[in-house]
PDB file with SEQRES, HELIX, SHEET and CRYST1 records, atoms N, CA, C and O in Angstrom:
SEQRES   1 A   82  UNK UNK UNK UNK UNK UNK UNK UNK UNK UNK UNK UNK UNK          
SEQRES   2 A   82  UNK UNK UNK UNK UNK UNK UNK UNK UNK UNK UNK UNK UNK          
SEQRES   3 A   82  UNK UNK UNK UNK UNK UNK UNK UNK UNK UNK UNK UNK UNK          
SEQRES   4 A   82  UNK UNK UNK UNK UNK UNK UNK UNK UNK UNK UNK UNK UNK          
SEQRES   5 A   82  UNK UNK UNK UNK UNK UNK UNK UNK UNK UNK UNK UNK UNK          
SEQRES   6 A   82  UNK UNK UNK UNK UNK UNK UNK UNK UNK UNK UNK UNK UNK          
SEQRES   7 A   82  UNK UNK UNK UNK                                              
HELIX    1 AA1 UNK A    2  UNK A    9  1                                   8    
HELIX    2 AA2 UNK A   15  UNK A   27  1                                  13    
HELIX    3 AA3 UNK A   30  UNK A   39  1                                  10    
HELIX    4 AA4 UNK A   65  UNK A   75  1                                  11    
SHEET    1 AA1 2 UNK A  46  UNK A  48  0                                        
SHEET    2 AA1 2 UNK A  79  UNK A  81  1                                        
CRYST1    1.000    1.000    1.000  90.00  90.00  90.00 P 1           1          
ATOM      1  N   UNK A   1       0.793  -1.211   0.070  1.00  0.00           N  
ATOM      2  CA  UNK A   1      -0.040   0.049   0.047  1.00  0.00           C  
ATOM      3  C   UNK A   1       0.803   1.327   0.012  1.00  0.00           C  
ATOM      4  O   UNK A   1       0.457   2.348  -0.583  1.00  0.00           O  
ATOM      5  N   UNK A   2       2.012   1.172   0.743  1.00  0.00           N  
ATOM      6  CA  UNK A   2       2.857   2.341   0.792  1.00  0.00           C  
ATOM      7  C   UNK A   2       3.509   2.662  -0.526  1.00  0.00           C  
ATOM      8  O   UNK A   2       3.699   3.832  -0.859  1.00  0.00           O  
ATOM      9  N   UNK A   3       3.893   1.524  -1.367  1.00  0.00           N  
ATOM     10  CA  UNK A   3       4.442   1.799  -2.646  1.00  0.00           C  
ATOM     11  C   UNK A   3       3.400   2.422  -3.600  1.00  0.00           C  
ATOM     12  O   UNK A   3       3.696   3.323  -4.385  1.00  0.00           O  
ATOM     13  N   UNK A   4       2.153   1.887  -3.487  1.00  0.00           N  
ATOM     14  CA  UNK A   4       1.065   2.406  -4.339  1.00  0.00           C  
ATOM     15  C   UNK A   4       0.813   3.991  -4.012  1.00  0.00           C  
ATOM     16  O   UNK A   4       0.527   4.801  -4.893  1.00  0.00           O  
ATOM     17  N   UNK A   5       0.942   4.285  -2.786  1.00  0.00           N  
ATOM     18  CA  UNK A   5       0.756   5.745  -2.379  1.00  0.00           C  
ATOM     19  C   UNK A   5       1.891   6.544  -2.904  1.00  0.00           C  
ATOM     20  O   UNK A   5       1.712   7.623  -3.468  1.00  0.00           O  
ATOM     21  N   UNK A   6       3.092   6.000  -2.713  1.00  0.00           N  
ATOM     22  CA  UNK A   6       4.286   6.783  -3.217  1.00  0.00           C  
ATOM     23  C   UNK A   6       4.264   6.971  -4.724  1.00  0.00           C  
ATOM     24  O   UNK A   6       4.648   8.026  -5.229  1.00  0.00           O  
ATOM     25  N   UNK A   7       3.803   5.922  -5.461  1.00  0.00           N  
ATOM     26  CA  UNK A   7       3.659   5.989  -6.872  1.00  0.00           C  
ATOM     27  C   UNK A   7       2.613   7.109  -7.232  1.00  0.00           C  
ATOM     28  O   UNK A   7       2.859   7.892  -8.149  1.00  0.00           O  
ATOM     29  N   UNK A   8       1.492   7.181  -6.539  1.00  0.00           N  
ATOM     30  CA  UNK A   8       0.491   8.138  -6.773  1.00  0.00           C  
ATOM     31  C   UNK A   8       0.983   9.519  -6.530  1.00  0.00           C  
ATOM     32  O   UNK A   8       0.579  10.450  -7.228  1.00  0.00           O  
ATOM     33  N   UNK A   9       1.887   9.699  -5.513  1.00  0.00           N  
ATOM     34  CA  UNK A   9       2.462  11.093  -5.316  1.00  0.00           C  
ATOM     35  C   UNK A   9       3.348  11.453  -6.419  1.00  0.00           C  
ATOM     36  O   UNK A   9       3.545  12.645  -6.656  1.00  0.00           O  
ATOM     37  N   UNK A  10       3.969  10.427  -7.203  1.00  0.00           N  
ATOM     38  CA  UNK A  10       4.736  10.722  -8.312  1.00  0.00           C  
ATOM     39  C   UNK A  10       3.926  10.755  -9.615  1.00  0.00           C  
ATOM     40  O   UNK A  10       4.521  10.756 -10.693  1.00  0.00           O  
ATOM     41  N   UNK A  11       2.631  10.781  -9.551  1.00  0.00           N  
ATOM     42  CA  UNK A  11       1.760  10.781 -10.681  1.00  0.00           C  
ATOM     43  C   UNK A  11       1.936   9.478 -11.531  1.00  0.00           C  
ATOM     44  O   UNK A  11       1.835   9.499 -12.757  1.00  0.00           O  
ATOM     45  N   UNK A  12       2.194   8.392 -10.847  1.00  0.00           N  
ATOM     46  CA  UNK A  12       2.347   7.106 -11.654  1.00  0.00           C  
ATOM     47  C   UNK A  12       1.258   6.132 -11.136  1.00  0.00           C  
ATOM     48  O   UNK A  12       1.119   5.894  -9.937  1.00  0.00           O  
ATOM     49  N   UNK A  13       0.494   5.581 -12.111  1.00  0.00           N  
ATOM     50  CA  UNK A  13      -0.579   4.637 -11.729  1.00  0.00           C  
ATOM     51  C   UNK A  13       0.085   3.249 -11.865  1.00  0.00           C  
ATOM     52  O   UNK A  13       0.290   2.722 -12.958  1.00  0.00           O  
ATOM     53  N   UNK A  14       0.394   2.715 -10.718  1.00  0.00           N  
ATOM     54  CA  UNK A  14       1.088   1.340 -10.540  1.00  0.00           C  
ATOM     55  C   UNK A  14       0.087   0.271 -10.743  1.00  0.00           C  
ATOM     56  O   UNK A  14      -0.261  -0.401  -9.772  1.00  0.00           O  
ATOM     57  N   UNK A  15      -0.395   0.059 -11.888  1.00  0.00           N  
ATOM     58  CA  UNK A  15      -1.506  -0.841 -12.128  1.00  0.00           C  
ATOM     59  C   UNK A  15      -1.063  -2.375 -11.688  1.00  0.00           C  
ATOM     60  O   UNK A  15      -1.855  -3.106 -11.094  1.00  0.00           O  
ATOM     61  N   UNK A  16       0.157  -2.756 -12.003  1.00  0.00           N  
ATOM     62  CA  UNK A  16       0.649  -4.095 -11.649  1.00  0.00           C  
ATOM     63  C   UNK A  16       0.544  -4.306 -10.218  1.00  0.00           C  
ATOM     64  O   UNK A  16       0.019  -5.338  -9.800  1.00  0.00           O  
ATOM     65  N   UNK A  17       1.028  -3.362  -9.376  1.00  0.00           N  
ATOM     66  CA  UNK A  17       1.072  -3.539  -7.988  1.00  0.00           C  
ATOM     67  C   UNK A  17      -0.342  -3.496  -7.417  1.00  0.00           C  
ATOM     68  O   UNK A  17      -0.650  -4.207  -6.460  1.00  0.00           O  
ATOM     69  N   UNK A  18      -1.182  -2.679  -7.993  1.00  0.00           N  
ATOM     70  CA  UNK A  18      -2.596  -2.682  -7.597  1.00  0.00           C  
ATOM     71  C   UNK A  18      -3.287  -4.033  -7.788  1.00  0.00           C  
ATOM     72  O   UNK A  18      -4.056  -4.489  -6.941  1.00  0.00           O  
ATOM     73  N   UNK A  19      -2.990  -4.642  -8.907  1.00  0.00           N  
ATOM     74  CA  UNK A  19      -3.565  -5.909  -9.266  1.00  0.00           C  
ATOM     75  C   UNK A  19      -3.050  -7.001  -8.228  1.00  0.00           C  
ATOM     76  O   UNK A  19      -3.808  -7.876  -7.809  1.00  0.00           O  
ATOM     77  N   UNK A  20      -1.817  -6.909  -7.867  1.00  0.00           N  
ATOM     78  CA  UNK A  20      -1.244  -7.875  -6.933  1.00  0.00           C  
ATOM     79  C   UNK A  20      -1.912  -7.799  -5.586  1.00  0.00           C  
ATOM     80  O   UNK A  20      -2.212  -8.800  -4.935  1.00  0.00           O  
ATOM     81  N   UNK A  21      -2.135  -6.513  -5.188  1.00  0.00           N  
ATOM     82  CA  UNK A  21      -2.757  -6.278  -3.886  1.00  0.00           C  
ATOM     83  C   UNK A  21      -4.213  -6.765  -3.905  1.00  0.00           C  
ATOM     84  O   UNK A  21      -4.697  -7.330  -2.925  1.00  0.00           O  
ATOM     85  N   UNK A  22      -4.876  -6.549  -4.986  1.00  0.00           N  
ATOM     86  CA  UNK A  22      -6.274  -7.099  -5.176  1.00  0.00           C  
ATOM     87  C   UNK A  22      -6.372  -8.599  -5.146  1.00  0.00           C  
ATOM     88  O   UNK A  22      -7.277  -9.158  -4.527  1.00  0.00           O  
ATOM     89  N   UNK A  23      -5.452  -9.252  -5.805  1.00  0.00           N  
ATOM     90  CA  UNK A  23      -5.464 -10.690  -5.848  1.00  0.00           C  
ATOM     91  C   UNK A  23      -5.146 -11.244  -4.481  1.00  0.00           C  
ATOM     92  O   UNK A  23      -5.793 -12.201  -4.058  1.00  0.00           O  
ATOM     93  N   UNK A  24      -4.146 -10.672  -3.742  1.00  0.00           N  
ATOM     94  CA  UNK A  24      -3.851 -11.106  -2.413  1.00  0.00           C  
ATOM     95  C   UNK A  24      -5.113 -10.800  -1.507  1.00  0.00           C  
ATOM     96  O   UNK A  24      -5.414 -11.614  -0.634  1.00  0.00           O  
ATOM     97  N   UNK A  25      -5.800  -9.738  -1.675  1.00  0.00           N  
ATOM     98  CA  UNK A  25      -6.949  -9.479  -0.850  1.00  0.00           C  
ATOM     99  C   UNK A  25      -8.045 -10.574  -1.032  1.00  0.00           C  
ATOM    100  O   UNK A  25      -8.633 -11.103  -0.088  1.00  0.00           O  
ATOM    101  N   UNK A  26      -8.241 -10.838  -2.266  1.00  0.00           N  
ATOM    102  CA  UNK A  26      -9.286 -11.941  -2.611  1.00  0.00           C  
ATOM    103  C   UNK A  26      -8.912 -13.294  -2.055  1.00  0.00           C  
ATOM    104  O   UNK A  26      -9.794 -14.129  -1.854  1.00  0.00           O  
ATOM    105  N   UNK A  27      -7.669 -13.542  -1.805  1.00  0.00           N  
ATOM    106  CA  UNK A  27      -7.212 -14.819  -1.278  1.00  0.00           C  
ATOM    107  C   UNK A  27      -7.771 -15.020   0.121  1.00  0.00           C  
ATOM    108  O   UNK A  27      -7.996 -16.151   0.553  1.00  0.00           O  
ATOM    109  N   UNK A  28      -7.999 -13.889   0.843  1.00  0.00           N  
ATOM    110  CA  UNK A  28      -8.539 -14.058   2.190  1.00  0.00           C  
ATOM    111  C   UNK A  28      -9.773 -14.795   2.241  1.00  0.00           C  
ATOM    112  O   UNK A  28     -10.016 -15.505   3.217  1.00  0.00           O  
ATOM    113  N   UNK A  29     -10.625 -14.683   1.214  1.00  0.00           N  
ATOM    114  CA  UNK A  29     -11.969 -15.249   1.226  1.00  0.00           C  
ATOM    115  C   UNK A  29     -11.995 -16.683   0.727  1.00  0.00           C  
ATOM    116  O   UNK A  29     -13.041 -17.331   0.751  1.00  0.00           O  
ATOM    117  N   UNK A  30     -10.838 -17.190   0.270  1.00  0.00           N  
ATOM    118  CA  UNK A  30     -10.863 -18.659  -0.089  1.00  0.00           C  
ATOM    119  C   UNK A  30     -11.155 -19.495   1.053  1.00  0.00           C  
ATOM    120  O   UNK A  30     -11.756 -20.555   0.878  1.00  0.00           O  
ATOM    121  N   UNK A  31     -10.770 -19.108   2.262  1.00  0.00           N  
ATOM    122  CA  UNK A  31     -11.054 -19.999   3.417  1.00  0.00           C  
ATOM    123  C   UNK A  31     -12.577 -19.980   3.656  1.00  0.00           C  
ATOM    124  O   UNK A  31     -13.081 -20.979   4.170  1.00  0.00           O  
ATOM    125  N   UNK A  32     -13.277 -19.031   3.358  1.00  0.00           N  
ATOM    126  CA  UNK A  32     -14.738 -18.980   3.535  1.00  0.00           C  
ATOM    127  C   UNK A  32     -15.340 -19.940   2.508  1.00  0.00           C  
ATOM    128  O   UNK A  32     -16.226 -20.732   2.826  1.00  0.00           O  
ATOM    129  N   UNK A  33     -14.838 -19.854   1.261  1.00  0.00           N  
ATOM    130  CA  UNK A  33     -15.415 -20.745   0.111  1.00  0.00           C  
ATOM    131  C   UNK A  33     -15.130 -22.215   0.572  1.00  0.00           C  
ATOM    132  O   UNK A  33     -16.010 -23.067   0.457  1.00  0.00           O  
ATOM    133  N   UNK A  34     -13.964 -22.496   1.067  1.00  0.00           N  
ATOM    134  CA  UNK A  34     -13.601 -23.862   1.552  1.00  0.00           C  
ATOM    135  C   UNK A  34     -14.508 -24.337   2.633  1.00  0.00           C  
ATOM    136  O   UNK A  34     -14.949 -25.486   2.628  1.00  0.00           O  
ATOM    137  N   UNK A  35     -14.804 -23.432   3.599  1.00  0.00           N  
ATOM    138  CA  UNK A  35     -15.671 -23.836   4.756  1.00  0.00           C  
ATOM    139  C   UNK A  35     -17.080 -24.140   4.198  1.00  0.00           C  
ATOM    140  O   UNK A  35     -17.710 -25.112   4.614  1.00  0.00           O  
ATOM    141  N   UNK A  36     -17.570 -23.310   3.257  1.00  0.00           N  
ATOM    142  CA  UNK A  36     -18.882 -23.559   2.654  1.00  0.00           C  
ATOM    143  C   UNK A  36     -18.924 -24.915   1.980  1.00  0.00           C  
ATOM    144  O   UNK A  36     -19.873 -25.676   2.170  1.00  0.00           O  
ATOM    145  N   UNK A  37     -17.886 -25.228   1.182  1.00  0.00           N  
ATOM    146  CA  UNK A  37     -17.906 -26.428   0.481  1.00  0.00           C  
ATOM    147  C   UNK A  37     -17.862 -27.712   1.435  1.00  0.00           C  
ATOM    148  O   UNK A  37     -18.376 -28.781   1.107  1.00  0.00           O  
ATOM    149  N   UNK A  38     -17.239 -27.515   2.572  1.00  0.00           N  
ATOM    150  CA  UNK A  38     -17.151 -28.622   3.537  1.00  0.00           C  
ATOM    151  C   UNK A  38     -18.349 -28.694   4.503  1.00  0.00           C  
ATOM    152  O   UNK A  38     -18.780 -29.791   4.858  1.00  0.00           O  
ATOM    153  N   UNK A  39     -18.868 -27.588   4.914  1.00  0.00           N  
ATOM    154  CA  UNK A  39     -19.897 -27.487   5.935  1.00  0.00           C  
ATOM    155  C   UNK A  39     -21.277 -27.040   5.449  1.00  0.00           C  
ATOM    156  O   UNK A  39     -22.229 -27.021   6.229  1.00  0.00           O  
ATOM    157  N   UNK A  40     -21.394 -26.679   4.163  1.00  0.00           N  
ATOM    158  CA  UNK A  40     -22.647 -26.162   3.647  1.00  0.00           C  
ATOM    159  C   UNK A  40     -22.814 -24.672   4.145  1.00  0.00           C  
ATOM    160  O   UNK A  40     -21.851 -24.005   4.522  1.00  0.00           O  
ATOM    161  N   UNK A  41     -24.117 -24.203   4.116  1.00  0.00           N  
ATOM    162  CA  UNK A  41     -24.327 -22.880   4.662  1.00  0.00           C  
ATOM    163  C   UNK A  41     -23.800 -22.663   6.087  1.00  0.00           C  
ATOM    164  O   UNK A  41     -23.913 -23.528   6.955  1.00  0.00           O  
ATOM    165  N   UNK A  42     -23.206 -21.443   6.296  1.00  0.00           N  
ATOM    166  CA  UNK A  42     -22.525 -21.208   7.511  1.00  0.00           C  
ATOM    167  C   UNK A  42     -23.405 -20.525   8.528  1.00  0.00           C  
ATOM    168  O   UNK A  42     -23.049 -20.432   9.702  1.00  0.00           O  
ATOM    169  N   UNK A  43     -24.546 -20.049   8.090  1.00  0.00           N  
ATOM    170  CA  UNK A  43     -25.507 -19.380   9.062  1.00  0.00           C  
ATOM    171  C   UNK A  43     -25.796 -20.268  10.216  1.00  0.00           C  
ATOM    172  O   UNK A  43     -26.089 -21.453  10.062  1.00  0.00           O  
ATOM    173  N   UNK A  44     -25.711 -19.684  11.382  1.00  0.00           N  
ATOM    174  CA  UNK A  44     -25.907 -20.374  12.603  1.00  0.00           C  
ATOM    175  C   UNK A  44     -24.792 -21.260  13.138  1.00  0.00           C  
ATOM    176  O   UNK A  44     -24.878 -21.785  14.248  1.00  0.00           O  
ATOM    177  N   UNK A  45     -23.794 -21.413  12.374  1.00  0.00           N  
ATOM    178  CA  UNK A  45     -22.645 -22.339  12.766  1.00  0.00           C  
ATOM    179  C   UNK A  45     -21.611 -21.380  13.460  1.00  0.00           C  
ATOM    180  O   UNK A  45     -21.505 -20.185  13.182  1.00  0.00           O  
ATOM    181  N   UNK A  46     -20.871 -22.039  14.385  1.00  0.00           N  
ATOM    182  CA  UNK A  46     -19.834 -21.277  15.167  1.00  0.00           C  
ATOM    183  C   UNK A  46     -18.476 -21.632  14.484  1.00  0.00           C  
ATOM    184  O   UNK A  46     -18.144 -22.799  14.280  1.00  0.00           O  
ATOM    185  N   UNK A  47     -17.746 -20.604  14.157  1.00  0.00           N  
ATOM    186  CA  UNK A  47     -16.482 -20.688  13.483  1.00  0.00           C  
ATOM    187  C   UNK A  47     -15.470 -20.063  14.371  1.00  0.00           C  
ATOM    188  O   UNK A  47     -15.675 -18.923  14.790  1.00  0.00           O  
ATOM    189  N   UNK A  48     -14.322 -20.757  14.714  1.00  0.00           N  
ATOM    190  CA  UNK A  48     -13.304 -20.325  15.463  1.00  0.00           C  
ATOM    191  C   UNK A  48     -12.249 -19.713  14.578  1.00  0.00           C  
ATOM    192  O   UNK A  48     -11.926 -20.304  13.547  1.00  0.00           O  
ATOM    193  N   UNK A  49     -11.666 -18.517  14.927  1.00  0.00           N  
ATOM    194  CA  UNK A  49     -10.634 -17.876  14.228  1.00  0.00           C  
ATOM    195  C   UNK A  49      -9.417 -17.798  15.084  1.00  0.00           C  
ATOM    196  O   UNK A  49      -9.483 -17.295  16.206  1.00  0.00           O  
ATOM    197  N   UNK A  50      -8.301 -18.281  14.595  1.00  0.00           N  
ATOM    198  CA  UNK A  50      -6.964 -18.192  15.291  1.00  0.00           C  
ATOM    199  C   UNK A  50      -6.135 -17.248  14.463  1.00  0.00           C  
ATOM    200  O   UNK A  50      -6.395 -17.049  13.276  1.00  0.00           O  
ATOM    201  N   UNK A  51      -5.127 -16.660  15.097  1.00  0.00           N  
ATOM    202  CA  UNK A  51      -4.131 -15.914  14.380  1.00  0.00           C  
ATOM    203  C   UNK A  51      -4.608 -14.487  14.029  1.00  0.00           C  
ATOM    204  O   UNK A  51      -4.432 -14.051  12.892  1.00  0.00           O  
ATOM    205  N   UNK A  52      -5.203 -13.761  14.982  1.00  0.00           N  
ATOM    206  CA  UNK A  52      -5.705 -12.460  14.583  1.00  0.00           C  
ATOM    207  C   UNK A  52      -4.591 -11.478  14.180  1.00  0.00           C  
ATOM    208  O   UNK A  52      -4.784 -10.616  13.323  1.00  0.00           O  
ATOM    209  N   UNK A  53      -3.417 -11.633  14.824  1.00  0.00           N  
ATOM    210  CA  UNK A  53      -2.338 -10.714  14.558  1.00  0.00           C  
ATOM    211  C   UNK A  53      -1.764 -11.039  13.029  1.00  0.00           C  
ATOM    212  O   UNK A  53      -1.621 -12.193  12.626  1.00  0.00           O  
ATOM    213  N   UNK A  54      -1.492  -9.998  12.329  1.00  0.00           N  
ATOM    214  CA  UNK A  54      -1.067 -10.165  10.963  1.00  0.00           C  
ATOM    215  C   UNK A  54       0.355 -10.576  10.900  1.00  0.00           C  
ATOM    216  O   UNK A  54       0.811 -10.959   9.822  1.00  0.00           O  
ATOM    217  N   UNK A  55       1.089 -10.530  11.954  1.00  0.00           N  
ATOM    218  CA  UNK A  55       2.488 -10.967  11.955  1.00  0.00           C  
ATOM    219  C   UNK A  55       2.738 -11.934  13.173  1.00  0.00           C  
ATOM    220  O   UNK A  55       2.388 -11.640  14.315  1.00  0.00           O  
ATOM    221  N   UNK A  56       3.336 -13.046  12.859  1.00  0.00           N  
ATOM    222  CA  UNK A  56       3.576 -14.084  13.947  1.00  0.00           C  
ATOM    223  C   UNK A  56       4.306 -13.499  15.090  1.00  0.00           C  
ATOM    224  O   UNK A  56       5.103 -12.576  14.923  1.00  0.00           O  
ATOM    225  N   UNK A  57       4.041 -14.039  16.307  1.00  0.00           N  
ATOM    226  CA  UNK A  57       4.750 -13.743  17.455  1.00  0.00           C  
ATOM    227  C   UNK A  57       4.588 -12.279  17.949  1.00  0.00           C  
ATOM    228  O   UNK A  57       5.417 -11.726  18.672  1.00  0.00           O  
ATOM    229  N   UNK A  58       3.461 -11.708  17.500  1.00  0.00           N  
ATOM    230  CA  UNK A  58       3.175 -10.317  18.002  1.00  0.00           C  
ATOM    231  C   UNK A  58       1.582 -10.296  18.393  1.00  0.00           C  
ATOM    232  O   UNK A  58       0.798 -11.206  18.122  1.00  0.00           O  
ATOM    233  N   UNK A  59       1.290  -9.212  19.010  1.00  0.00           N  
ATOM    234  CA  UNK A  59      -0.108  -8.937  19.286  1.00  0.00           C  
ATOM    235  C   UNK A  59      -0.609  -7.791  18.393  1.00  0.00           C  
ATOM    236  O   UNK A  59      -1.679  -7.249  18.672  1.00  0.00           O  
ATOM    237  N   UNK A  60       0.101  -7.403  17.351  1.00  0.00           N  
ATOM    238  CA  UNK A  60      -0.332  -6.275  16.489  1.00  0.00           C  
ATOM    239  C   UNK A  60      -1.435  -6.789  15.546  1.00  0.00           C  
ATOM    240  O   UNK A  60      -1.205  -7.761  14.826  1.00  0.00           O  
ATOM    241  N   UNK A  61      -2.489  -6.235  15.533  1.00  0.00           N  
ATOM    242  CA  UNK A  61      -3.705  -6.625  14.714  1.00  0.00           C  
ATOM    243  C   UNK A  61      -3.965  -5.572  13.628  1.00  0.00           C  
ATOM    244  O   UNK A  61      -4.941  -5.718  12.892  1.00  0.00           O  
ATOM    245  N   UNK A  62      -3.158  -4.536  13.490  1.00  0.00           N  
ATOM    246  CA  UNK A  62      -3.430  -3.524  12.469  1.00  0.00           C  
ATOM    247  C   UNK A  62      -3.509  -4.185  11.193  1.00  0.00           C  
ATOM    248  O   UNK A  62      -2.676  -5.043  10.900  1.00  0.00           O  
ATOM    249  N   UNK A  63      -4.466  -3.851  10.386  1.00  0.00           N  
ATOM    250  CA  UNK A  63      -4.763  -4.397   9.018  1.00  0.00           C  
ATOM    251  C   UNK A  63      -4.722  -5.906   8.931  1.00  0.00           C  
ATOM    252  O   UNK A  63      -4.290  -6.493   7.938  1.00  0.00           O  
ATOM    253  N   UNK A  64      -5.194  -6.518  10.022  1.00  0.00           N  
ATOM    254  CA  UNK A  64      -5.244  -7.972   9.994  1.00  0.00           C  
ATOM    255  C   UNK A  64      -6.270  -8.510   9.060  1.00  0.00           C  
ATOM    256  O   UNK A  64      -7.421  -8.077   9.110  1.00  0.00           O  
ATOM    257  N   UNK A  65      -5.906  -9.463   8.181  1.00  0.00           N  
ATOM    258  CA  UNK A  65      -6.860 -10.072   7.269  1.00  0.00           C  
ATOM    259  C   UNK A  65      -8.078 -10.753   7.967  1.00  0.00           C  
ATOM    260  O   UNK A  65      -9.171 -10.884   7.415  1.00  0.00           O  
ATOM    261  N   UNK A  66      -7.789 -11.176   9.238  1.00  0.00           N  
ATOM    262  CA  UNK A  66      -8.830 -11.852  10.044  1.00  0.00           C  
ATOM    263  C   UNK A  66     -10.067 -10.929  10.177  1.00  0.00           C  
ATOM    264  O   UNK A  66     -11.190 -11.430  10.136  1.00  0.00           O  
ATOM    265  N   UNK A  67      -9.910  -9.708  10.322  1.00  0.00           N  
ATOM    266  CA  UNK A  67     -11.046  -8.797  10.568  1.00  0.00           C  
ATOM    267  C   UNK A  67     -12.068  -8.911   9.379  1.00  0.00           C  
ATOM    268  O   UNK A  67     -13.282  -9.015   9.558  1.00  0.00           O  
ATOM    269  N   UNK A  68     -11.466  -8.881   8.163  1.00  0.00           N  
ATOM    270  CA  UNK A  68     -12.314  -8.920   6.997  1.00  0.00           C  
ATOM    271  C   UNK A  68     -13.033 -10.272   6.901  1.00  0.00           C  
ATOM    272  O   UNK A  68     -14.215 -10.339   6.563  1.00  0.00           O  
ATOM    273  N   UNK A  69     -12.328 -11.297   7.190  1.00  0.00           N  
ATOM    274  CA  UNK A  69     -12.862 -12.648   7.256  1.00  0.00           C  
ATOM    275  C   UNK A  69     -14.042 -12.792   8.238  1.00  0.00           C  
ATOM    276  O   UNK A  69     -15.116 -13.311   7.937  1.00  0.00           O  
ATOM    277  N   UNK A  70     -13.730 -12.280   9.444  1.00  0.00           N  
ATOM    278  CA  UNK A  70     -14.749 -12.295  10.540  1.00  0.00           C  
ATOM    279  C   UNK A  70     -16.000 -11.542  10.114  1.00  0.00           C  
ATOM    280  O   UNK A  70     -17.112 -12.028  10.320  1.00  0.00           O  
ATOM    281  N   UNK A  71     -15.827 -10.292   9.487  1.00  0.00           N  
ATOM    282  CA  UNK A  71     -16.964  -9.542   9.011  1.00  0.00           C  
ATOM    283  C   UNK A  71     -17.768 -10.300   7.960  1.00  0.00           C  
ATOM    284  O   UNK A  71     -18.998 -10.303   8.016  1.00  0.00           O  
ATOM    285  N   UNK A  72     -17.111 -10.932   7.019  1.00  0.00           N  
ATOM    286  CA  UNK A  72     -17.803 -11.664   6.001  1.00  0.00           C  
ATOM    287  C   UNK A  72     -18.539 -12.854   6.643  1.00  0.00           C  
ATOM    288  O   UNK A  72     -19.674 -13.110   6.242  1.00  0.00           O  
ATOM    289  N   UNK A  73     -18.012 -13.552   7.550  1.00  0.00           N  
ATOM    290  CA  UNK A  73     -18.644 -14.709   8.248  1.00  0.00           C  
ATOM    291  C   UNK A  73     -19.924 -14.261   9.019  1.00  0.00           C  
ATOM    292  O   UNK A  73     -20.963 -14.922   9.014  1.00  0.00           O  
ATOM    293  N   UNK A  74     -19.760 -13.084   9.680  1.00  0.00           N  
ATOM    294  CA  UNK A  74     -20.821 -12.543  10.542  1.00  0.00           C  
ATOM    295  C   UNK A  74     -21.955 -12.094   9.516  1.00  0.00           C  
ATOM    296  O   UNK A  74     -23.140 -12.319   9.760  1.00  0.00           O  
ATOM    297  N   UNK A  75     -21.575 -11.512   8.472  1.00  0.00           N  
ATOM    298  CA  UNK A  75     -22.683 -11.127   7.465  1.00  0.00           C  
ATOM    299  C   UNK A  75     -23.423 -12.342   7.014  1.00  0.00           C  
ATOM    300  O   UNK A  75     -24.615 -12.242   6.724  1.00  0.00           O  
ATOM    301  N   UNK A  76     -22.771 -13.527   6.933  1.00  0.00           N  
ATOM    302  CA  UNK A  76     -23.382 -14.680   6.413  1.00  0.00           C  
ATOM    303  C   UNK A  76     -24.201 -15.395   7.522  1.00  0.00           C  
ATOM    304  O   UNK A  76     -24.816 -16.437   7.295  1.00  0.00           O  
ATOM    305  N   UNK A  77     -24.178 -14.803   8.692  1.00  0.00           N  
ATOM    306  CA  UNK A  77     -24.997 -15.369   9.861  1.00  0.00           C  
ATOM    307  C   UNK A  77     -24.232 -16.381  10.741  1.00  0.00           C  
ATOM    308  O   UNK A  77     -24.823 -17.011  11.618  1.00  0.00           O  
ATOM    309  N   UNK A  78     -22.900 -16.534  10.497  1.00  0.00           N  
ATOM    310  CA  UNK A  78     -22.106 -17.395  11.316  1.00  0.00           C  
ATOM    311  C   UNK A  78     -21.776 -16.733  12.657  1.00  0.00           C  
ATOM    312  O   UNK A  78     -21.697 -15.509  12.756  1.00  0.00           O  
ATOM    313  N   UNK A  79     -21.592 -17.543  13.655  1.00  0.00           N  
ATOM    314  CA  UNK A  79     -21.112 -17.100  14.995  1.00  0.00           C  
ATOM    315  C   UNK A  79     -19.613 -17.199  15.001  1.00  0.00           C  
ATOM    316  O   UNK A  79     -19.096 -18.269  14.678  1.00  0.00           O  
ATOM    317  N   UNK A  80     -18.871 -16.164  15.345  1.00  0.00           N  
ATOM    318  CA  UNK A  80     -17.445 -16.186  15.320  1.00  0.00           C  
ATOM    319  C   UNK A  80     -16.883 -16.090  16.764  1.00  0.00           C  
ATOM    320  O   UNK A  80     -17.277 -15.239  17.562  1.00  0.00           O  
ATOM    321  N   UNK A  81     -15.947 -17.010  17.041  1.00  0.00           N  
ATOM    322  CA  UNK A  81     -15.148 -16.882  18.339  1.00  0.00           C  
ATOM    323  C   UNK A  81     -13.721 -16.788  17.855  1.00  0.00           C  
ATOM    324  O   UNK A  81     -13.184 -17.581  17.082  1.00  0.00           O  
ATOM    325  N   UNK A  82     -13.158 -15.688  18.420  1.00  0.00           N  
ATOM    326  CA  UNK A  82     -11.719 -15.423  18.033  1.00  0.00           C  
ATOM    327  C   UNK A  82     -10.903 -15.276  19.249  1.00  0.00           C  
ATOM    328  O   UNK A  82      -9.695 -15.054  19.159  1.00  0.00           O  
TER     329      UNK A  82                                                      
END                                                                             
């Protein structure tokens, strides 16, 4: 994100990097698709989430992918324990 911002300040549209960021972002939701294929509809089911920190061996949760996954699961009606 920082590189994209720097490129923008230099009036450069870094399309390749933006695409990489978007692909990586979509990867977060593969776990939900896998859960649905194994468990069926997730509404009413309780899902445990481990590893809220984005970096191992820390308690830093800034920009953690887990928050988007939790939000998506909650929207689907799943109960989340983290």
